[in-house]
KOLGU-4560 file (N, C-alpha, C; in nm, 3 decimals, padded with zeros to 5 digits):
<recs>
<n_xx: 00.086 n_yy: -00.118 n_zz: 00.000 ca_xx: 00.000 ca_yy: 00.000 ca_zz: 00.000 c_xx: 00.090 c_yy: 00.123 c_zz: 00.000 mol: A seq: 1 type: UNK>
<n_xx: 00.056 n_yy: 00.223 n_zz: -00.080 ca_xx: 00.138 ca_yy: 00.342 ca_zz: -00.088 c_xx: 00.127 c_yy: 00.425 c_zz: 00.040 mol: A seq: 2 type: UNK>
<n_xx: 00.224 n_yy: 00.513 n_zz: 00.060 ca_xx: 00.223 ca_yy: 00.599 ca_zz: 00.179 c_xx: 00.103 c_yy: 00.692 c_zz: 00.179 mol: A seq: 3 type: UNK>
<n_xx: 00.047 n_yy: 00.724 n_zz: 00.062 ca_xx: -00.070 ca_yy: 00.811 ca_zz: 00.056 c_xx: -00.188 c_yy: 00.754 c_zz: 00.132 mol: A seq: 4 type: UNK>
<n_xx: -00.193 n_yy: 00.621 n_zz: 00.144 ca_xx: -00.304 ca_yy: 00.556 ca_zz: 00.212 c_xx: -00.259 c_yy: 00.484 c_zz: 00.338 mol: A seq: 5 type: UNK>
<n_xx: -00.151 n_yy: 00.530 n_zz: 00.399 ca_xx: -00.101 ca_yy: 00.467 ca_zz: 00.521 c_xx: -00.202 c_yy: 00.476 c_zz: 00.634 mol: A seq: 6 type: UNK>
<n_xx: -00.293 n_yy: 00.574 n_zz: 00.629 ca_xx: -00.395 ca_yy: 00.592 ca_zz: 00.732 c_xx: -00.506 c_yy: 00.489 c_zz: 00.721 mol: A seq: 7 type: UNK>
<n_xx: -00.521 n_yy: 00.425 n_zz: 00.602 ca_xx: -00.637 ca_yy: 00.340 ca_zz: 00.577 c_xx: -00.638 c_yy: 00.219 c_zz: 00.670 mol: A seq: 8 type: UNK>
<n_xx: -00.754 n_yy: 00.185 n_zz: 00.724 ca_xx: -00.761 ca_yy: 00.070 ca_zz: 00.814 c_xx: -00.705 c_yy: -00.056 c_zz: 00.749 mol: A seq: 9 type: UNK>
<n_xx: -00.636 n_yy: -00.136 n_zz: 00.826 ca_xx: -00.575 ca_yy: -00.257 ca_zz: 00.772 c_xx: -00.679 c_yy: -00.366 c_zz: 00.747 mol: A seq: 10 type: UNK>
<n_xx: -00.797 n_yy: -00.353 n_zz: 00.804 ca_xx: -00.903 ca_yy: -00.451 ca_zz: 00.778 c_xx: -00.984 c_yy: -00.406 c_zz: 00.657 mol: A seq: 11 type: UNK>
<n_xx: -01.051 n_yy: -00.499 n_zz: 00.594 ca_xx: -01.140 ca_yy: -00.464 ca_zz: 00.484 c_xx: -01.272 c_yy: -00.415 c_zz: 00.540 mol: A seq: 12 type: UNK>
<n_xx: -01.322 n_yy: -00.306 n_zz: 00.486 ca_xx: -01.450 ca_yy: -00.250 ca_zz: 00.530 c_xx: -01.562 c_yy: -00.307 c_zz: 00.445 mol: A seq: 13 type: UNK>
<n_xx: -01.676 n_yy: -00.328 n_zz: 00.506 ca_xx: -01.792 ca_yy: -00.380 ca_zz: 00.434 c_xx: -01.845 c_yy: -00.273 c_zz: 00.338 mol: A seq: 14 type: UNK>
<n_xx: -01.908 n_yy: -00.321 n_zz: 00.231 ca_xx: -01.972 ca_yy: -00.227 ca_zz: 00.138 c_xx: -02.085 c_yy: -00.155 c_zz: 00.207 mol: A seq: 15 type: UNK>
<n_xx: -02.115 n_yy: -00.038 n_zz: 00.160 ca_xx: -02.227 ca_yy: 00.045 ca_zz: 00.207 c_xx: -02.207 c_yy: 00.104 c_zz: 00.347 mol: A seq: 16 type: UNK>
<n_xx: -02.085 n_yy: 00.108 n_zz: 00.395 ca_xx: -02.060 ca_yy: 00.176 ca_zz: 00.522 c_xx: -02.060 c_yy: 00.325 c_zz: 00.497 mol: A seq: 17 type: UNK>
<n_xx: -02.111 n_yy: 00.399 n_zz: 00.593 ca_xx: -02.119 ca_yy: 00.545 ca_zz: 00.580 c_xx: -02.008 c_yy: 00.609 c_zz: 00.663 mol: A seq: 18 type: UNK>
<n_xx: -01.920 n_yy: 00.685 n_zz: 00.597 ca_xx: -01.816 ca_yy: 00.756 ca_zz: 00.672 c_xx: -01.873 c_yy: 00.885 c_zz: 00.730 mol: A seq: 19 type: UNK>
<n_xx: -01.826 n_yy: 00.921 n_zz: 00.848 ca_xx: -01.871 ca_yy: 01.044 ca_zz: 00.912 c_xx: -01.756 c_yy: 01.102 c_zz: 00.994 mol: A seq: 20 type: UNK>
<n_xx: -01.724 n_yy: 01.229 n_zz: 00.971 ca_xx: -01.622 ca_yy: 01.296 ca_zz: 01.052 c_xx: -01.681 c_yy: 01.319 c_zz: 01.190 mol: A seq: 21 type: UNK>
<n_xx: -01.614 n_yy: 01.266 n_zz: 01.293 ca_xx: -01.667 ca_yy: 01.278 ca_zz: 01.428 c_xx: -01.585 c_yy: 01.371 c_zz: 01.516 mol: A seq: 22 type: UNK>
<n_xx: -01.461 n_yy: 01.402 n_zz: 01.474 ca_xx: -01.379 ca_yy: 01.493 ca_zz: 01.553 c_xx: -01.269 c_yy: 01.552 c_zz: 01.468 mol: A seq: 23 type: UNK>
<n_xx: -01.237 n_yy: 01.678 n_zz: 01.493 ca_xx: -01.125 ca_yy: 01.745 ca_zz: 01.427 c_xx: -01.004 c_yy: 01.734 c_zz: 01.518 mol: A seq: 24 type: UNK>
<n_xx: -00.896 n_yy: 01.678 n_zz: 01.466 ca_xx: -00.773 ca_yy: 01.664 ca_zz: 01.542 c_xx: -00.673 c_yy: 01.770 c_zz: 01.497 mol: A seq: 25 type: UNK>
<n_xx: -00.560 n_yy: 01.776 n_zz: 01.561 ca_xx: -00.456 ca_yy: 01.874 ca_zz: 01.525 c_xx: -00.393 c_yy: 01.840 c_zz: 01.390 mol: A seq: 26 type: UNK>
<n_xx: -00.340 n_yy: 01.941 n_zz: 01.325 ca_xx: -00.262 ca_yy: 01.919 ca_zz: 01.203 c_xx: -00.343 c_yy: 01.880 c_zz: 01.081 mol: A seq: 27 type: UNK>
<n_xx: -00.471 n_yy: 01.922 n_zz: 01.075 ca_xx: -00.551 ca_yy: 01.892 ca_zz: 00.957 c_xx: -00.588 c_yy: 01.745 c_zz: 00.944 mol: A seq: 28 type: UNK>
<n_xx: -00.608 n_yy: 01.679 n_zz: 01.056 ca_xx: -00.645 ca_yy: 01.538 ca_zz: 01.059 c_xx: -00.782 c_yy: 01.526 c_zz: 01.125 mol: A seq: 29 type: UNK>
<n_xx: -00.863 n_yy: 01.433 n_zz: 01.075 ca_xx: -00.998 ca_yy: 01.414 ca_zz: 01.127 c_xx: -01.018 c_yy: 01.269 c_zz: 01.170 mol: A seq: 30 type: UNK>
<n_xx: -01.090 n_yy: 01.249 n_zz: 01.280 ca_xx: -01.135 ca_yy: 01.115 ca_zz: 01.318 c_xx: -01.259 c_yy: 01.086 c_zz: 01.234 mol: A seq: 31 type: UNK>
<n_xx: -01.255 n_yy: 00.976 n_zz: 01.160 ca_xx: -01.367 ca_yy: 00.939 ca_zz: 01.074 c_xx: -01.418 c_yy: 00.803 c_zz: 01.118 mol: A seq: 32 type: UNK>
<n_xx: -01.549 n_yy: 00.796 n_zz: 01.139 ca_xx: -01.614 ca_yy: 00.672 ca_zz: 01.179 c_xx: -01.683 c_yy: 00.612 c_zz: 01.058 mol: A seq: 33 type: UNK>
<n_xx: -01.667 n_yy: 00.481 n_zz: 01.039 ca_xx: -01.736 ca_yy: 00.408 ca_zz: 00.934 c_xx: -01.841 c_yy: 00.321 c_zz: 01.001 mol: A seq: 34 type: UNK>
<n_xx: -01.969 n_yy: 00.348 n_zz: 00.969 ca_xx: -02.077 ca_yy: 00.272 ca_zz: 01.032 c_xx: -02.180 c_yy: 00.230 c_zz: 00.927 mol: A seq: 35 type: UNK>
<n_xx: -02.263 n_yy: 00.131 n_zz: 00.965 ca_xx: -02.367 ca_yy: 00.086 ca_zz: 00.873 c_xx: -02.493 c_yy: 00.167 c_zz: 00.896 mol: A seq: 36 type: UNK>
<n_xx: -02.599 n_yy: 00.134 n_zz: 00.822 ca_xx: -02.724 ca_yy: 00.211 ca_zz: 00.829 c_xx: -02.790 c_yy: 00.205 c_zz: 00.966 mol: A seq: 37 type: UNK>
<n_xx: -02.760 n_yy: 00.101 n_zz: 01.044 ca_xx: -02.819 ca_yy: 00.090 ca_zz: 01.178 c_xx: -02.736 c_yy: 00.163 c_zz: 01.283 mol: A seq: 38 type: UNK>
<n_xx: -02.619 n_yy: 00.216 n_zz: 01.243 ca_xx: -02.534 ca_yy: 00.290 ca_zz: 01.335 c_xx: -02.423 c_yy: 00.209 c_zz: 01.397 mol: A seq: 39 type: UNK>
<n_xx: -02.410 n_yy: 00.081 n_zz: 01.361 ca_xx: -02.303 ca_yy: -00.002 ca_zz: 01.415 c_xx: -02.169 c_yy: 00.043 c_zz: 01.359 mol: A seq: 40 type: UNK>
<n_xx: -02.074 n_yy: 00.075 n_zz: 01.446 ca_xx: -01.941 ca_yy: 00.120 ca_zz: 01.404 c_xx: -01.854 c_yy: 00.002 c_zz: 01.367 mol: A seq: 41 type: UNK>
<n_xx: -01.790 n_yy: 00.011 n_zz: 01.250 ca_xx: -01.699 ca_yy: -00.093 ca_zz: 01.204 c_xx: -01.554 c_yy: -00.047 c_zz: 01.213 mol: A seq: 42 type: UNK>
<n_xx: -01.531 n_yy: 00.084 n_zz: 01.204 ca_xx: -01.395 ca_yy: 00.135 ca_zz: 01.211 c_xx: -01.399 c_yy: 00.282 c_zz: 01.250 mol: A seq: 43 type: UNK>
<n_xx: -01.300 n_yy: 00.323 n_zz: 01.325 ca_xx: -01.279 ca_yy: 00.464 ca_zz: 01.361 c_xx: -01.131 c_yy: 00.490 c_zz: 01.338 mol: A seq: 44 type: UNK>
<n_xx: -01.100 n_yy: 00.580 n_zz: 01.247 ca_xx: -00.960 ca_yy: 00.601 ca_zz: 01.212 c_xx: -00.933 c_yy: 00.749 c_zz: 01.186 mol: A seq: 45 type: UNK>
<n_xx: -00.809 n_yy: 00.791 n_zz: 01.207 ca_xx: -00.767 ca_yy: 00.929 ca_zz: 01.180 c_xx: -00.726 c_yy: 00.937 c_zz: 01.032 mol: A seq: 46 type: UNK>
<n_xx: -00.784 n_yy: 01.036 n_zz: 00.962 ca_xx: -00.756 ca_yy: 01.052 ca_zz: 00.819 c_xx: -00.716 c_yy: 01.197 c_zz: 00.792 mol: A seq: 47 type: UNK>
<n_xx: -00.605 n_yy: 01.218 n_zz: 00.718 ca_xx: -00.563 ca_yy: 01.354 ca_zz: 00.684 c_xx: -00.665 c_yy: 01.422 c_zz: 00.592 mol: A seq: 48 type: UNK>
<n_xx: -00.683 n_yy: 01.552 n_zz: 00.610 ca_xx: -00.782 ca_yy: 01.629 ca_zz: 00.534 c_xx: -00.764 c_yy: 01.615 c_zz: 00.384 mol: A seq: 49 type: UNK>
<n_xx: -00.640 n_yy: 01.606 n_zz: 00.336 ca_xx: -00.619 ca_yy: 01.599 ca_zz: 00.192 c_xx: -00.655 c_yy: 01.463 c_zz: 00.133 mol: A seq: 50 type: UNK>
<n_xx: -00.696 n_yy: 01.368 n_zz: 00.217 ca_xx: -00.741 ca_yy: 01.237 ca_zz: 00.169 c_xx: -00.892 c_yy: 01.222 c_zz: 00.174 mol: A seq: 51 type: UNK>
<n_xx: -00.962 n_yy: 01.327 n_zz: 00.216 ca_xx: -01.108 ca_yy: 01.321 ca_zz: 00.228 c_xx: -01.175 c_yy: 01.374 c_zz: 00.102 mol: A seq: 52 type: UNK>
<n_xx: -01.293 n_yy: 01.319 n_zz: 00.072 ca_xx: -01.379 ca_yy: 01.373 ca_zz: -00.032 c_xx: -01.518 c_yy: 01.389 c_zz: 00.028 mol: A seq: 53 type: UNK>
<n_xx: -01.593 n_yy: 01.485 n_zz: -00.021 ca_xx: -01.728 ca_yy: 01.508 ca_zz: 00.031 c_xx: -01.824 c_yy: 01.410 c_zz: -00.034 mol: A seq: 54 type: UNK>
<n_xx: -01.901 n_yy: 01.342 n_zz: 00.050 ca_xx: -02.007 ca_yy: 01.252 ca_zz: 00.001 c_xx: -02.140 c_yy: 01.311 c_zz: 00.045 mol: A seq: 55 type: UNK>
<n_xx: -02.234 n_yy: 01.311 n_zz: -00.045 ca_xx: -02.367 ca_yy: 01.363 ca_zz: -00.011 c_xx: -02.470 c_yy: 01.256 c_zz: -00.042 mol: A seq: 56 type: UNK>
<n_xx: -02.557 n_yy: 01.233 n_zz: 00.054 ca_xx: -02.663 ca_yy: 01.135 ca_zz: 00.037 c_xx: -02.792 c_yy: 01.210 c_zz: 00.008 mol: A seq: 57 type: UNK>
<n_xx: -02.866 n_yy: 01.162 n_zz: -00.087 ca_xx: -02.992 ca_yy: 01.225 ca_zz: -00.120 c_xx: -03.067 c_yy: 01.145 c_zz: -00.221 mol: A seq: 58 type: UNK>
<n_xx: -03.186 n_yy: 01.190 n_zz: -00.255 ca_xx: -03.268 ca_yy: 01.118 ca_zz: -00.352 c_xx: -03.201 c_yy: 01.116 c_zz: -00.489 mol: A seq: 59 type: UNK>
<n_xx: -03.223 n_yy: 01.007 n_zz: -00.560 ca_xx: -03.170 ca_yy: 00.992 ca_zz: -00.695 c_xx: -03.287 c_yy: 00.975 c_zz: -00.789 mol: A seq: 60 type: UNK>
<n_xx: -03.292 n_yy: 01.055 n_zz: -00.895 ca_xx: -03.400 ca_yy: 01.044 ca_zz: -00.992 c_xx: -03.392 c_yy: 00.913 c_zz: -01.066 mol: A seq: 61 type: UNK>
<n_xx: -03.506 n_yy: 00.850 n_zz: -01.087 ca_xx: -03.509 ca_yy: 00.720 ca_zz: -01.159 c_xx: -03.498 c_yy: 00.740 c_zz: -01.308 mol: A seq: 62 type: UNK>
</recs>
């Protein structure tokens, strides 16, 4: 794995997990929680801001 993704959890995450920033840490790093639709947490990891992308959930036209 490249150094760009050294923060990534070493375990495989299940599909359809929702990432959520839960805390801002020092140095442009965020604690991000990965949970399922019922709220069960699968991973909590620190991720640098430059590795984040904005995800928006909403209705999709058919």
